[in-house]
C-alpha positions in Angstrom: 2.9 -1.1 26.5 2.1 1.8 24.2 0.5 1.2 20.9 -0.3 3.1 17.7 -3.8 3.4 16.3 -3.3 2.7 12.5 -5.8 3.4 9.7 -5.0 2.6 6.1 -7.4 4.3 3.6 -7.5 4.3 -0.1 -9.9 6.4 -2.2 -12.6 3.8 -2.3 -12.5 2.3 1.2 -10.9 1.6 4.5 -8.3 -1.1 4.0 -7.2 -1.9 7.5 -7.6 -0.4 11.0 -6.2 -1.6 14.4 -3.8 -1.1 17.2 -0.1 -2.0 16.4 3.2 -2.0 18.3 5.1 -0.4 15.4 5.3 -0.3 11.6 7.8 0.2 8.8 6.7 2.5 6.0 8.1 2.6 2.4 8.5 6.3 1.7 9.9 8.2 -1.3 13.2 8.5 0.5 13.5 5.0 2.0 12.1 3.1 4.9 10.8 4.8 8.0 10.2 3.0 11.3 7.4 4.3 13.4 7.0 3.5 17.1 4.7 5.0 19.8 5.8 8.6 20.7 7.2 9.2 17.2 7.6 12.9 16.4 4.7 14.1 14.4 5.3 14.4 10.6 3.8 13.9 7.2 5.7 12.0 4.6 5.1 10.9 1.0 4.8 7.2 0.5 6.6 5.2 -2.2 5.8 2.0 -3.9 6.4 -1.2 -1.9 5.5 -3.0 1.3 4.4 -1.5 4.6 5.1 -3.9 7.5 2.9 -3.8 10.6 3.8 -5.5 13.8 1.4 -6.5 16.7 3.1 -7.8 19.9 -0.2 -9.2 21.2 0.0 -11.8 18.4 3.7 -12.7 19.0 5.0 -9.7 17.0 3.3 -11.1 13.9 4.1 -9.2 10.7 1.2 -8.0 8.6 2.3 -7.0 5.0 0.4 -4.3 3.1 1.2 -3.4 -0.5 1.2 0.4 -0.9 1.6 2.6 -4.0 1.8 6.3 -3.4 0.0 8.6 -1.1 0.8 10.2 2.3 1.3 9.1 5.9 0.2 11.4 8.7 2.2 10.3 11.8 1.2 11.4 15.3 2.6 10.3 18.6 -0.1 7.5 19.0 -1.8 7.5 15.6 -0.9 7.0 12.0 -3.2 7.6 9.1 -2.2 6.2 5.7 -3.9 7.9 2.7 -2.7 5.6 -0.1 -3.4 5.8 -3.8 -3.5 2.0 -3.9 -3.3 -0.4 -0.9 -4.0 -4.1 -0.6 -3.2 -6.6 2.2 -0.6 -9.0 0.7 -2.5 -12.2 1.3 -5.7 -10.7 -0.3 -4.2 -10.6 -3.9 -5.8 -13.0 -6.4 -3.5 -13.8 -9.4 -6.4 -14.3 -11.9 -7.8 -10.9 -11.0 -4.4 -9.2 -11.5 -3.9 -11.1 -14.8 -7.3 -9.9 -16.1 -6.5 -6.3 -15.1 -3.1 -6.4 -16.9 -4.7 -7.9 -20.0 -7.4 -5.2 -20.0 -4.9 -2.4 -19.5 -2.8 -3.7 -22.3 -5.8 -3.9 -24.6 -6.7 -0.3 -23.7 -3.2 1.0 -24.3 -3.1 -0.7 -27.7 -6.4 1.0 -28.6 -5.2 4.5 -27.5 -3.2 6.9 -29.6 0.4 7.6 -28.5 -0.6 11.1 -27.3 -3.8 10.2 -25.6 -3.8 11.4 -22.0 -5.7 8.3 -20.9 -2.6 6.3 -21.4 -1.3 7.5 -18.0 -4.2 5.9 -16.2 -3.7 2.5 -17.8 0.1 2.7 -17.4 -0.5 3.3 -13.7 -2.8 0.3 -13.5 0.0 -1.9 -15.0 2.6 -0.5 -12.5 0.2 -1.3 -9.6 -0.3 -4.8 -10.9 3.5 -5.3 -11.1 3.7 -4.4 -7.4 0.9 -7.0 -6.7 2.8 -9.6 -8.7 6.0 -8.7 -6.8 4.6 -8.7 -3.2 1.4 -10.6 -3.3 1.1 -13.8 -1.3 -0.6 -16.0 -4.0 -2.2 -19.2 -2.7 -3.5 -20.4 -6.0 
């Protein structure tokens, strides 16, 4: 059976790499299913879950939280260049709580027209995705 070589990269590291049967991307225009022999394209990623399926493990679903970036889709390879990416089971609630608290403190300290507000607002938006899709075991 044909597979797809998948790499998920964010600015600071490789998040995930492996062979998959198919995947479902969250794009700016909706969901996009990708199977082997998909027509080559580049698409803008939205905010949400990417679902990855591997038939060798009983079509087990791997969930990856994504925020922004691009997907380069080839016939047998997909490269995800994400602004933010985290495997859903790898989210720690206390870490997200600390990040939100710090971001709120920073926003409170910044003036209303300070350009640094955008950075901290994006941090909070990312944390909200982690709260929504994270698989917390604590």
